[in-house]
VEXKEMI-905171 format. One line per field, with one value per residue: z negated, y negated, x negated of N, C-alpha, C in turn; residue in three letters; residue number from 1. Coordinates in steps of 0.001 Angstrom, whole numbers, plus 500000, padded with zeros to 6 digits. Example, Ala and Ser with C-alpha at 12.3 -4.5 7.8 and 13.67 -1.06 7.14 Angstrom:
BEGIN
n.up = [492200, 492920]
n.north = [505690, 502250]
n.east = [486810, 487150]
ca.up = [492200, 492860]
ca.north = [504500, 501060]
ca.east = [487700, 486330]
c.up = [492200, 492130]
c.north = [503300, 499970]
c.east = [486800, 487100]
r = [ALA, SER]
k = [1, 2]
END
This chain:
BEGIN
n.up = [803882, 805419, 803305, 803930, 806231, 805081, 803317, 805162, 806477, 804346, 803804, 806231, 806062, 804242, 805373, 808092, 810331, 812710, 813269, 810880, 809079, 810248, 809991, 807195, 806523, 807830, 810472, 813785, 815696, 817430, 816213, 813873, 815025, 816142, 813828, 812603, 814540, 814467, 811865, 812106, 813767, 812023, 810103, 811627, 812557, 813749, 812505, 812664, 814203, 816851, 815914, 816599, 816919, 815447, 813550, 812038, 809389, 810101, 809003, 808208, 807901, 805720, 803685, 803644, 802911, 800271, 799116, 799570, 797778, 795340, 795958, 796595, 794203, 792535, 793708, 793313, 790512, 789988, 791075, 789470, 787046, 787228, 786792, 784173, 782544, 784072, 785123, 784624, 787444, 789871, 790698, 788382, 788286, 786595, 785158, 783025, 779948, 778802, 776155, 775453, 777429, 776820, 774119, 773983, 776478, 777716, 776063, 776624, 779343, 779340, 777878, 779593, 781790, 780953, 780230, 782127, 785093, 787538, 787212, 787748, 786858, 787684, 787100, 786497, 785550, 784066, 782992, 781022, 782559, 785182, 785350, 785006, 787284, 789246, 788560, 789063, 791778, 792578, 792724, 790740, 788263, 785561, 783069, 780751, 778293, 776321, 773632, 771407, 767981, 767636, 770176, 771983, 774351, 777356, 778123, 780750, 782640, 784498, 783615, 781318, 777961, 775741, 772473, 771201, 769510, 766933, 765893, 763577, 764291, 764019, 763368, 765175, 764186, 763874, 761875, 759824, 759241, 757920, 755285, 755180, 755991, 754528, 752974, 754256, 757751, 759202, 757560, 757822, 760567, 760575, 759335, 761353, 763295, 764828, 766440, 769569, 771409, 772383, 774996, 776730, 779936, 781677, 780586, 779190, 776649, 774470, 774374, 773830, 771226, 769846, 770169, 768905, 766171, 765800, 766094, 763787, 762017, 762628, 764891, 768271, 769516, 771156, 773962, 775439, 776730, 778604, 778460, 779391, 778461, 775331, 774317, 775588, 774439, 771828, 772352, 773106, 770716, 769013, 770268, 769417, 770907, 770763, 769160, 768650, 769088, 767769, 767491, 764316, 763307, 764543, 764745, 764327, 766335, 765324, 763675, 764013, 762393, 761327, 760476, 758444, 759445, 758227, 757246, 759297, 760325, 762882, 765158, 767403, 769707, 771258, 774278, 776316, 779605, 781999, 785192, 785260, 785125, 785956, 784045, 783552, 785299, 785469, 785332, 784523, 782242, 780612, 780118, 778848, 776555, 775255, 774737, 772942, 770831, 770046, 769128, 766926, 765238]
n.north = [618881, 621755, 624274, 626931, 627336, 626906, 629109, 631206, 630618, 630921, 633673, 634609, 633657, 635381, 637941, 637786, 638755, 638446, 640319, 641874, 639923, 639223, 641660, 641818, 639615, 640180, 639298, 638094, 638253, 636128, 634193, 633738, 632696, 630343, 628950, 628503, 626941, 624666, 623845, 623195, 620991, 619236, 618962, 617870, 619066, 621793, 624970, 627665, 630095, 632329, 635682, 638487, 640941, 639590, 636614, 633830, 631440, 628013, 625457, 623316, 624783, 626414, 624543, 623670, 626057, 626361, 624134, 624912, 626989, 625607, 623785, 625468, 626837, 624774, 624187, 626631, 626664, 624453, 625269, 627500, 626241, 625055, 627105, 628376, 630326, 632487, 635851, 638122, 639063, 640705, 641195, 641417, 640939, 642357, 642098, 643545, 644479, 647854, 648534, 646488, 646860, 649416, 649082, 646710, 646056, 648373, 649231, 647099, 647380, 649790, 649015, 647062, 648609, 649854, 647769, 645708, 646344, 645183, 644048, 644533, 645778, 645666, 647263, 646618, 647734, 645973, 644338, 641262, 639073, 639941, 640129, 637451, 636259, 637485, 636361, 633630, 633787, 634241, 636846, 638279, 637755, 637527, 637688, 639807, 639314, 639296, 638142, 637864, 636891, 635986, 635524, 633534, 633056, 631272, 628404, 627608, 624947, 625304, 627228, 628557, 629486, 631924, 632954, 636286, 638977, 640129, 642045, 643584, 644568, 647175, 648818, 651599, 654639, 657688, 660246, 661283, 659184, 657367, 656482, 654757, 652078, 649047, 646097, 642710, 641909, 641440, 642918, 645497, 645919, 645740, 648086, 649927, 649213, 650494, 652213, 653265, 651244, 650652, 649046, 647227, 648170, 646464, 644023, 641377, 640404, 642187, 642853, 640302, 639879, 641909, 641009, 638506, 639117, 640819, 638993, 637475, 639349, 639510, 640866, 642190, 644085, 647199, 647726, 650450, 651989, 651685, 651453, 651556, 652868, 653606, 656160, 657363, 655881, 656885, 659569, 659286, 658381, 660596, 662382, 661392, 659411, 656716, 653702, 651674, 649021, 649425, 649517, 648515, 649560, 651934, 655431, 657387, 659813, 663214, 663322, 660714, 657608, 654474, 651544, 648771, 645316, 642268, 638849, 637672, 638394, 640555, 639997, 641061, 639239, 639004, 637805, 636245, 635130, 632706, 631118, 627570, 626046, 628260, 629821, 629466, 630937, 633263, 636262, 636448, 634845, 636389, 638668, 637412, 636323, 638684, 639792, 637926, 638130, 640835, 640716, 639117, 640654]
n.east = [330328, 331762, 332857, 333360, 331834, 329346, 329174, 329156, 326760, 324961, 325174, 324163, 321582, 320520, 320697, 319978, 321227, 323691, 325710, 325860, 326764, 329201, 330584, 330641, 332221, 334528, 335040, 334189, 331117, 330967, 332566, 331077, 328741, 329791, 330577, 328090, 326866, 328517, 327971, 325274, 325491, 326789, 324780, 322797, 320488, 318460, 319163, 318603, 316426, 315372, 314398, 312954, 315389, 317168, 317813, 316107, 315555, 314985, 312640, 314339, 316665, 315992, 315863, 318528, 319775, 318897, 320148, 322749, 323340, 323547, 325607, 327796, 328032, 328875, 331339, 332667, 332689, 334307, 336760, 337277, 337520, 339944, 341633, 341300, 342382, 342934, 343648, 341018, 339336, 337467, 333967, 331444, 328086, 325434, 322242, 319889, 318152, 317640, 318534, 320367, 322267, 323268, 324070, 325668, 326936, 328100, 330355, 332084, 332534, 333934, 336189, 337240, 337925, 340216, 341957, 341759, 341925, 341227, 338812, 335425, 332199, 328848, 325743, 322331, 319273, 316761, 313734, 313307, 312005, 312310, 315110, 315872, 314762, 316331, 318784, 318345, 317996, 320519, 321368, 322502, 325096, 324880, 322413, 320941, 318746, 315675, 313574, 310726, 310341, 307777, 306971, 308313, 310983, 310634, 312521, 314844, 315907, 317912, 319572, 322033, 321748, 322725, 322638, 322721, 322399, 320123, 317246, 315000, 311624, 309172, 306010, 305186, 303803, 301825, 303367, 301778, 300168, 301654, 301446, 299340, 299497, 300076, 301521, 301299, 301894, 299353, 297591, 298628, 298165, 295367, 294640, 294860, 293056, 291099, 292418, 293974, 296323, 299769, 301390, 304047, 305073, 306368, 306899, 305280, 305579, 305458, 302730, 301760, 302727, 301336, 298697, 298786, 299329, 297193, 295086, 295404, 294584, 291984, 290984, 291172, 293726, 293241, 294730, 295617, 297509, 300600, 304082, 307472, 309702, 311138, 311297, 309123, 307055, 307205, 306551, 303871, 302823, 303256, 301554, 299203, 297976, 298140, 299447, 302381, 304852, 308162, 311765, 312998, 315350, 315657, 316137, 313489, 311674, 310833, 307732, 307033, 306612, 307946, 306551, 307330, 307132, 306039, 305646, 303666, 307064, 308422, 310834, 313231, 315124, 318177, 319718, 322279, 322236, 323214, 323870, 323988, 327167, 328579, 329857, 332566, 334014, 336565, 336171, 333436, 333516, 335142, 333494, 331313, 332557, 333358, 330849, 329789, 331641, 331271, 328673, 328872, 330295]
ca.up = [804770, 805245, 802429, 804621, 807074, 804202, 802837, 806298, 806683, 803248, 804043, 807363, 805614, 803471, 806187, 809376, 811377, 812981, 813185, 809474, 808460, 810807, 809348, 805792, 806399, 808552, 811632, 814949, 815812, 818117, 815206, 813032, 815812, 816267, 812538, 812378, 815477, 813944, 810675, 812586, 814246, 810838, 809443, 812530, 812681, 814056, 811258, 812927, 815398, 817086, 815278, 817009, 817275, 814560, 813459, 810784, 809099, 810373, 807758, 807814, 807443, 804376, 802739, 803512, 802160, 798848, 798689, 799669, 796536, 794334, 796391, 796473, 792774, 791998, 794208, 792599, 789126, 789983, 791297, 788281, 785960, 787391, 786353, 783158, 781885, 785079, 784872, 785155, 788603, 790684, 790293, 787632, 788467, 785369, 785049, 781631, 779392, 778549, 774845, 775492, 778283, 776058, 772858, 774100, 777724, 778043, 775451, 777318, 780615, 779045, 777480, 780786, 782663, 780460, 780134, 783254, 786183, 788672, 786866, 787918, 786408, 788206, 786132, 787013, 784393, 784331, 781898, 781070, 783656, 786416, 785317, 785205, 788697, 789975, 788262, 789782, 793208, 792771, 792994, 789653, 787619, 784134, 782687, 779341, 778104, 774932, 773316, 770029, 767173, 767809, 771607, 772378, 775767, 777910, 778598, 782124, 782660, 785428, 783010, 779984, 777114, 774619, 771566, 770894, 768267, 766687, 765091, 763261, 764865, 763188, 764063, 765234, 763968, 763572, 760550, 758832, 758931, 757398, 753968, 755244, 756295, 753494, 752866, 755341, 759091, 759544, 756815, 758464, 761821, 760299, 758982, 762574, 764282, 765679, 767251, 770835, 771241, 773511, 775375, 777633, 781320, 782500, 779842, 778470, 775303, 773490, 774262, 773168, 769785, 769332, 770134, 767902, 764831, 765771, 765869, 762368, 761292, 762990, 765977, 769407, 769727, 772412, 774595, 776378, 777461, 778807, 778666, 779316, 777728, 773922, 774133, 775996, 773391, 770728, 772796, 773053, 769303, 768516, 770858, 768835, 771981, 770503, 768307, 769318, 768494, 767905, 766703, 762926, 762999, 765377, 764090, 765115, 766600, 764366, 763892, 764150, 761304, 761707, 759351, 758528, 759654, 757559, 757016, 759910, 760788, 764329, 765370, 768786, 769808, 772531, 774821, 777597, 780391, 783199, 785899, 784794, 785896, 786384, 782960, 783479, 786206, 784529, 785030, 783759, 780943, 779837, 779672, 777886, 775301, 774568, 774245, 771746, 769767, 769545, 768419, 765641, 764428]
ca.north = [620029, 622780, 625319, 628222, 627413, 627047, 630491, 632024, 630332, 631510, 635123, 634832, 633394, 636544, 639157, 637537, 639480, 637982, 641462, 642222, 638888, 639359, 642828, 641498, 638627, 640642, 638449, 638477, 637557, 634872, 633240, 633399, 631813, 629043, 628271, 628054, 625840, 623496, 623407, 622553, 619653, 618420, 618705, 617111, 619751, 623223, 625728, 629024, 630348, 633774, 636477, 639856, 641124, 638778, 635205, 633406, 630040, 626985, 624720, 622614, 625805, 626841, 623487, 623696, 627265, 626068, 623237, 625601, 627731, 624651, 623233, 626471, 627100, 623682, 624368, 627778, 626272, 623547, 626062, 628320, 625363, 624759, 628274, 628993, 631458, 633470, 637253, 638420, 639951, 640532, 641968, 640716, 641626, 642162, 642672, 643431, 645551, 649060, 648534, 645603, 647478, 650499, 648618, 645618, 645952, 649560, 649204, 646113, 647988, 650776, 648257, 646406, 649618, 650158, 646600, 644785, 647213, 644416, 643603, 645524, 645348, 646449, 647241, 646748, 647756, 645221, 643583, 639876, 638238, 640416, 639774, 636004, 635984, 637892, 635379, 632403, 634062, 634488, 638267, 638730, 636678, 637507, 638362, 640129, 639224, 639251, 637729, 638152, 635691, 635533, 635307, 632963, 632987, 629920, 628009, 627130, 623974, 625724, 628322, 628457, 630563, 632212, 633977, 637389, 639654, 640290, 643218, 643613, 645616, 647611, 649465, 653042, 655349, 659105, 660453, 661520, 657911, 656454, 655957, 653951, 650669, 648373, 644665, 641837, 642446, 641542, 644011, 646743, 646037, 645976, 649499, 650737, 648437, 651358, 653047, 652741, 650633, 650842, 647860, 647431, 648129, 645505, 642789, 641061, 639914, 643164, 642667, 639017, 640074, 642703, 640187, 637458, 639677, 641286, 637856, 637135, 640372, 639379, 641741, 642282, 645483, 647816, 648235, 651483, 652560, 650825, 652259, 650813, 653700, 653811, 657602, 657638, 655322, 657853, 660747, 658932, 658318, 661970, 662995, 660675, 658678, 655292, 653221, 650548, 648445, 650138, 648877, 648939, 650296, 653138, 656698, 657880, 661239, 663904, 663050, 659271, 656747, 653061, 650719, 647421, 644206, 641051, 637818, 637329, 639479, 640644, 640141, 640990, 638413, 639250, 636649, 636287, 633953, 632498, 629880, 626457, 625819, 629505, 630614, 629318, 631914, 634157, 637560, 636243, 634329, 637531, 639470, 636617, 636243, 639973, 639937, 637068, 638714, 642076, 640380, 638504, 641617]
ca.east = [330232, 332780, 332318, 333424, 330640, 328189, 329117, 328724, 325343, 324193, 325111, 323265, 320213, 320057, 320622, 319331, 321937, 325048, 326606, 326073, 327584, 330546, 331202, 330861, 333293, 335705, 335274, 333395, 329831, 331227, 333055, 329931, 327884, 330452, 330515, 326720, 326628, 329210, 327240, 324052, 325856, 327032, 323502, 321939, 319194, 318518, 319092, 318150, 315625, 315329, 313345, 313223, 316794, 317991, 317470, 315512, 315798, 313994, 312382, 315559, 317602, 315619, 316269, 319981, 320149, 318683, 321219, 324033, 323574, 324018, 326890, 328852, 328224, 329677, 332704, 333242, 332937, 335456, 337967, 337519, 337904, 341364, 342387, 340442, 343041, 343321, 343312, 339677, 339367, 336280, 332796, 330404, 326805, 324647, 320898, 319483, 317320, 318430, 319176, 321532, 323276, 323897, 324654, 326629, 327690, 328883, 331686, 332905, 332930, 334979, 337379, 337794, 338524, 341561, 342821, 341623, 341467, 340714, 337469, 334374, 330883, 327727, 324643, 320967, 318388, 315533, 313150, 313765, 311499, 312936, 316531, 315991, 314507, 317530, 319824, 318021, 318173, 321948, 321577, 323371, 325847, 324582, 321172, 320773, 317305, 315249, 312218, 310359, 310156, 306394, 306720, 309604, 311315, 310620, 313840, 314926, 317022, 318947, 320322, 322609, 321237, 323621, 322100, 323630, 322075, 318694, 316906, 313572, 310790, 308065, 304890, 305314, 302536, 302051, 303941, 300738, 299501, 302673, 301076, 298119, 299725, 300851, 301321, 301721, 301641, 297929, 296966, 299071, 297433, 293951, 294482, 294822, 292308, 290289, 293313, 294487, 297643, 300696, 302147, 305182, 304587, 307111, 307127, 304050, 305867, 304966, 301283, 301541, 302930, 300217, 297478, 298953, 299115, 295807, 294184, 295515, 293824, 290574, 290540, 292086, 294126, 292832, 295947, 295162, 298646, 301772, 305292, 308735, 310650, 310832, 311058, 307746, 306189, 307175, 305795, 302455, 302448, 303193, 300359, 298068, 297313, 298221, 300523, 303019, 306050, 309430, 312834, 313016, 316573, 315687, 315828, 312355, 311544, 309968, 306312, 306827, 307056, 307981, 306136, 307899, 306206, 306503, 304623, 304951, 307911, 308638, 312274, 313703, 316338, 318851, 320431, 322988, 321893, 324012, 323599, 324804, 328378, 329212, 330456, 334023, 334628, 337260, 335551, 332213, 333902, 335638, 332352, 330559, 333308, 333274, 329473, 329647, 332460, 330660, 327435, 329228, 331005]
c.up = [804419, 804424, 803078, 805519, 806224, 803696, 803953, 806527, 805593, 803407, 805184, 806964, 804860, 804358, 807491, 810539, 811516, 812801, 811729, 808787, 808957, 810155, 807895, 805619, 807132, 809728, 812785, 814963, 816501, 817145, 814296, 813746, 815931, 814954, 812265, 813294, 814976, 812713, 811075, 813092, 813068, 810161, 810301, 812692, 813052, 812768, 811438, 814155, 815588, 816359, 815573, 817496, 816411, 814625, 812122, 810617, 809584, 809047, 807266, 807289, 806043, 803340, 802539, 802721, 800662, 798317, 798659, 798392, 795465, 794683, 796160, 795011, 792146, 792442, 793476, 791160, 789030, 790160, 790066, 787123, 786034, 786915, 785282, 782493, 782869, 784653, 785437, 786264, 789466, 790114, 789606, 787728, 787284, 785509, 783604, 781172, 778826, 777218, 774842, 776346, 777511, 774866, 773060, 775326, 777989, 777347, 776137, 778645, 780399, 778653, 778696, 781705, 782253, 780540, 781313, 784475, 787398, 788421, 787011, 787429, 787026, 787310, 786834, 785809, 784755, 783045, 782083, 782258, 784983, 786479, 785571, 786660, 789563, 789768, 789045, 791288, 793556, 793179, 791903, 789049, 786152, 783889, 781180, 779083, 776618, 774834, 771898, 769280, 767297, 769264, 772228, 773893, 776226, 778460, 780020, 782212, 783606, 784826, 781664, 779200, 775906, 773722, 771276, 769540, 768108, 765827, 764802, 763944, 763913, 764036, 763995, 765153, 763761, 762125, 759482, 758442, 758250, 756078, 753999, 755406, 755260, 753558, 754054, 756690, 759450, 758821, 757412, 759751, 761576, 759965, 760222, 763676, 765241, 766552, 768630, 770609, 772525, 773755, 776260, 779066, 782145, 781785, 778968, 777027, 774232, 773264, 773572, 771659, 769181, 769184, 769088, 766497, 764707, 765495, 764419, 761502, 761676, 764056, 767116, 769645, 771113, 773047, 775725, 777258, 777601, 779114, 778514, 778445, 776271, 773614, 774501, 774983, 772234, 771112, 772725, 771608, 768728, 769026, 770348, 769909, 771760, 769557, 768972, 768615, 768784, 767093, 765287, 762555, 763829, 764508, 764871, 765316, 765504, 764699, 764031, 762920, 761788, 760465, 759488, 758706, 759041, 757346, 758029, 760289, 762304, 764527, 766856, 768800, 771206, 772949, 776041, 778334, 781658, 783895, 785371, 785726, 786293, 785311, 782813, 784429, 785354, 784302, 784188, 782359, 780037, 779277, 778621, 776534, 774533, 774001, 772955, 770575, 769177, 768767, 767036, 764676, 763627]
c.north = [621059, 623939, 626699, 628399, 627595, 628482, 631420, 631849, 630982, 633022, 635436, 634600, 634581, 637767, 638969, 638204, 638953, 639115, 641815, 641203, 638980, 640526, 642518, 640588, 639032, 639767, 638925, 637711, 636210, 633792, 632793, 632406, 630416, 628261, 627727, 626878, 624560, 622943, 622686, 621149, 618716, 618022, 617860, 617735, 621201, 624010, 627113, 629047, 631858, 634430, 637942, 639981, 640297, 637318, 634956, 631915, 629169, 626303, 623948, 623596, 626279, 625800, 623490, 624916, 627028, 625151, 623966, 626357, 626802, 624116, 624227, 626842, 626030, 623805, 625512, 627411, 625368, 624315, 626892, 627473, 624978, 625909, 629027, 630221, 632535, 634872, 637543, 639467, 639656, 641351, 641071, 641548, 641304, 642835, 642507, 644606, 646658, 649010, 647671, 646195, 648568, 649961, 647647, 645693, 647161, 649602, 648213, 646668, 648990, 650091, 647634, 647406, 649933, 648955, 645654, 645548, 646462, 643871, 644761, 644932, 646260, 646218, 647462, 646665, 647095, 644570, 642096, 639056, 638638, 639992, 638282, 635635, 636370, 636889, 634093, 632564, 634348, 635934, 638911, 637511, 636492, 638269, 638578, 640234, 639254, 638574, 638182, 636837, 635140, 635275, 634801, 632893, 631539, 629583, 627484, 626187, 624355, 626755, 627924, 629694, 630727, 633274, 635046, 638005, 639745, 641520, 643221, 644776, 645930, 648244, 650975, 653723, 656831, 659281, 660611, 660250, 656933, 655824, 655012, 652452, 650009, 646869, 643901, 642423, 642502, 642680, 645359, 646962, 646385, 647436, 650355, 650069, 649314, 652291, 652439, 652254, 650782, 649546, 648240, 647250, 647038, 644194, 642504, 640634, 640875, 642986, 641349, 639154, 640849, 641848, 639075, 638000, 640219, 640154, 637400, 638115, 640378, 640319, 641679, 643738, 645978, 648460, 649173, 651991, 651514, 651717, 651367, 651562, 653867, 655280, 657965, 657062, 656302, 659109, 660485, 658866, 659720, 662686, 662342, 659939, 657167, 654973, 651985, 650103, 649301, 649406, 649427, 649743, 651567, 654362, 657356, 659387, 661898, 663642, 661579, 658561, 655299, 652233, 649324, 646374, 642951, 640110, 637904, 638571, 639426, 640941, 640038, 640237, 638574, 638027, 637053, 635002, 633909, 631229, 628787, 626260, 627075, 630153, 630425, 630259, 633020, 635521, 637425, 635733, 635458, 638334, 638707, 636559, 637554, 640209, 639144, 637654, 639956, 641791, 639797, 639531, 642530]
c.east = [331288, 332207, 332369, 332209, 329378, 328054, 328654, 327231, 324492, 324082, 324153, 321818, 319639, 319848, 319868, 320027, 323361, 326055, 326898, 326980, 329029, 331284, 331545, 332067, 334564, 336059, 334403, 332082, 330012, 331688, 331924, 329033, 328481, 330385, 329116, 326390, 327288, 328492, 325954, 324350, 326114, 325726, 322573, 320574, 319430, 318293, 318510, 317256, 315537, 314158, 313621, 314652, 317726, 317600, 316785, 315727, 314645, 313664, 313604, 316599, 317288, 316025, 317778, 320445, 319985, 319777, 322567, 324366, 324154, 325404, 328018, 329112, 329101, 331131, 333397, 333598, 334163, 336762, 338313, 338024, 339383, 342239, 341598, 341066, 343489, 342907, 341928, 339753, 338162, 335139, 331774, 329127, 325898, 323289, 320452, 318655, 318196, 319179, 320438, 322647, 324010, 324692, 325808, 327519, 328583, 330250, 332626, 333399, 334055, 336291, 338053, 338480, 339950, 342489, 342809, 341087, 340922, 339312, 336486, 333053, 329829, 326517, 323309, 320032, 317062, 315040, 313471, 313288, 312139, 314403, 316732, 315747, 315699, 318663, 319581, 318191, 319629, 322225, 322426, 324052, 325463, 323288, 321171, 319275, 316967, 313890, 311915, 310159, 308740, 306048, 308011, 309741, 311292, 312004, 313752, 316115, 318146, 319890, 320901, 322194, 322152, 322997, 323153, 323276, 320555, 318461, 315410, 312873, 309651, 306979, 305059, 303959, 302839, 302508, 302858, 299986, 300434, 302266, 299906, 298379, 300617, 300593, 301848, 301288, 300153, 297208, 297355, 298289, 295967, 293679, 294267, 293991, 291511, 291127, 293515, 295911, 298443, 301451, 303328, 304697, 305243, 307413, 305910, 304300, 305355, 303466, 300960, 301678, 301765, 298964, 297578, 298687, 297693, 294838, 294230, 294733, 292358, 290080, 291552, 292447, 293729, 294063, 295549, 296299, 299755, 302971, 306516, 309741, 310210, 310597, 309626, 306756, 306080, 306391, 304290, 301963, 302296, 301951, 299075, 297251, 297364, 299351, 301119, 304283, 307278, 310494, 312872, 314239, 316710, 315389, 314705, 312390, 310712, 308500, 305988, 307377, 307008, 307689, 306727, 306802, 306814, 305319, 303474, 305746, 308029, 310120, 312563, 315016, 316923, 319665, 321253, 322643, 322749, 323537, 324527, 326004, 329114, 330071, 331959, 334751, 335256, 336601, 334285, 332523, 334387, 334467, 331550, 331264, 333239, 331871, 329277, 330423, 331793, 329386, 327716, 329824, 330147]
r = [MET, ASP, THR, LYS, ARG, LEU, ARG, THR, PHE, LEU, GLU, LEU, SER, ARG, SER, GLY, SER, MET, ARG, GLU, VAL, ALA, ASP, LEU, LEU, GLY, THR, THR, THR, SER, THR, VAL, SER, GLN, GLN, ILE, ALA, ALA, LEU, ALA, ARG, GLU, ALA, GLY, ALA, ALA, LEU, LEU, GLU, PRO, SER, GLY, ARG, GLY, VAL, ARG, LEU, THR, PRO, ALA, GLY, ARG, ARG, LEU, ALA, ALA, HIS, SER, VAL, THR, ILE, LEU, ALA, ALA, VAL, ASP, ALA, ALA, ARG, ALA, ASP, LEU, GLN, PRO, ASP, ALA, GLU, PRO, ALA, GLY, THR, VAL, ARG, VAL, ALA, GLY, PHE, ALA, THR, ALA, ILE, ARG, ARG, SER, LEU, MET, PRO, ILE, ILE, GLN, GLU, ALA, ALA, ALA, GLY, HIS, PRO, LEU, LEU, GLN, VAL, THR, VAL, HIS, GLU, HIS, GLU, PRO, ALA, GLU, ALA, VAL, GLN, MET, LEU, LEU, ALA, ASP, GLU, VAL, ASP, LEU, ALA, LEU, THR, TYR, ASP, TYR, SER, LEU, ALA, ALA, LEU, ALA, SER, ASP, PRO, ARG, LEU, ASP, LEU, THR, PRO, LEU, TRP, SER, THR, PRO, TRP, GLY, LEU, GLY, VAL, PRO, GLN, GLU, ALA, ALA, GLY, TYR, GLY, HIS, GLY, ALA, SER, PRO, ALA, VAL, PHE, ALA, THR, PHE, ARG, ASP, ARG, ASP, TRP, ILE, GLY, ASN, SER, ARG, ASN, ARG, ALA, ASP, ALA, ASP, VAL, LEU, ARG, ILE, ILE, GLY, SER, LEU, ALA, GLY, PHE, GLU, PRO, ARG, ILE, ARG, HIS, GLU, ALA, ASP, SER, LEU, ASP, LEU, VAL, GLU, ASP, LEU, ILE, VAL, ALA, ASP, MET, GLY, ILE, GLY, LEU, LEU, PRO, GLY, ASP, ARG, LYS, PRO, SER, PRO, GLY, VAL, ALA, ILE, LEU, PRO, LEU, LYS, GLN, PRO, GLU, VAL, VAL, LEU, ARG, ALA, TYR, ALA, GLN, THR, ARG, LYS, GLY, ARG, SER, THR, TRP, PRO, PRO, LEU, ARG, TYR, VAL, LEU, ASP, ARG, LEU, ILE, GLU, SER, SER, ALA, GLY]
k = [1, 2, 3, 4, 5, 6, 7, 8, 9, 10, 11, 12, 13, 14, 15, 16, 17, 18, 19, 20, 21, 22, 23, 24, 25, 26, 27, 28, 29, 30, 31, 32, 33, 34, 35, 36, 37, 38, 39, 40, 41, 42, 43, 44, 45, 46, 47, 48, 49, 50, 51, 52, 53, 54, 55, 56, 57, 58, 59, 60, 61, 62, 63, 64, 65, 66, 67, 68, 69, 70, 71, 72, 73, 74, 75, 76, 77, 78, 79, 80, 81, 82, 83, 84, 85, 86, 87, 88, 89, 90, 91, 92, 93, 94, 95, 96, 97, 98, 99, 100, 101, 102, 103, 104, 105, 106, 107, 108, 109, 110, 111, 112, 113, 114, 115, 116, 117, 118, 119, 120, 121, 122, 123, 124, 125, 126, 127, 128, 129, 130, 131, 132, 133, 134, 135, 136, 137, 138, 139, 140, 141, 142, 143, 144, 145, 146, 147, 148, 149, 150, 151, 152, 153, 154, 155, 156, 157, 158, 159, 160, 161, 162, 163, 164, 165, 166, 167, 168, 169, 170, 171, 172, 173, 174, 175, 176, 177, 178, 179, 180, 181, 182, 183, 184, 185, 186, 187, 188, 189, 190, 191, 192, 193, 194, 195, 196, 197, 198, 199, 200, 201, 202, 203, 204, 205, 206, 207, 208, 209, 210, 211, 212, 213, 214, 215, 216, 217, 218, 219, 220, 221, 222, 223, 224, 225, 226, 227, 228, 229, 230, 231, 232, 233, 234, 235, 236, 237, 238, 239, 240, 241, 242, 243, 244, 245, 246, 247, 248, 249, 250, 251, 252, 253, 254, 255, 256, 257, 258, 259, 260, 261, 262, 263, 264, 265, 266, 267, 268, 269, 270, 271, 272, 273, 274, 275, 276, 277, 278, 279, 280, 281, 282, 283, 284, 285, 286, 287, 288, 289, 290, 291, 292, 293, 294, 295, 296, 297]
END
């Protein structure tokens, strides 16, 4: 099948509007319609049906759209593979968690702005599950994700997973309680078994870690609050509303102490994830290489 027609069809499957696709591709609605009609003849099936003022995919159209993503990815990968040393030019779409964006991605964006002006990076802040879904839907090119040593990330055969960096996490408690938690992680948790606990509002991995260590200590932590922001977690701790996980290398706010966790330890592990066959695309390859270099340094 003609890849140009496939790309036009894929854009139409996302927008449902001939006019929007024509504007996006810099052509006319008549040309878009002709390309879709020719593609339907090649496929031997109706691909679209009217829906209000736009169109929607038929069952056959939905199947072809799913195949189109794979086909076009393979074509893009083949073309990129012919020019692996090309100047990175284009837009790399990244979804990831805030710490990785600040720590790893922002320096790369600043470096690229000076040395590779044709390379652009767009940033979307999301927790791992959200970022992976965006990657699988081809809404982004790169996902920065994480898991914990006690709550490993499930692998997906459609994705390539590149380890980046890791950092130990501890238990954030009010400063006045810092002297109470000693020993292995279950003993530390047991000291605070009657407290309220804080989980993550957008990632269940934090709650999984709390429950795993809690079970080793013989109780289930009462997760009363959920917060995505580490600053908010600290505010809740200072207000004596709960305790929760915090990075061990974080400089805590006044009134917060971070107790080390060991036996078992809790380690956050950061990753870069891409669709299989995509990482040879020069702009994405540039970003990936810089991420790997900065993590090793």
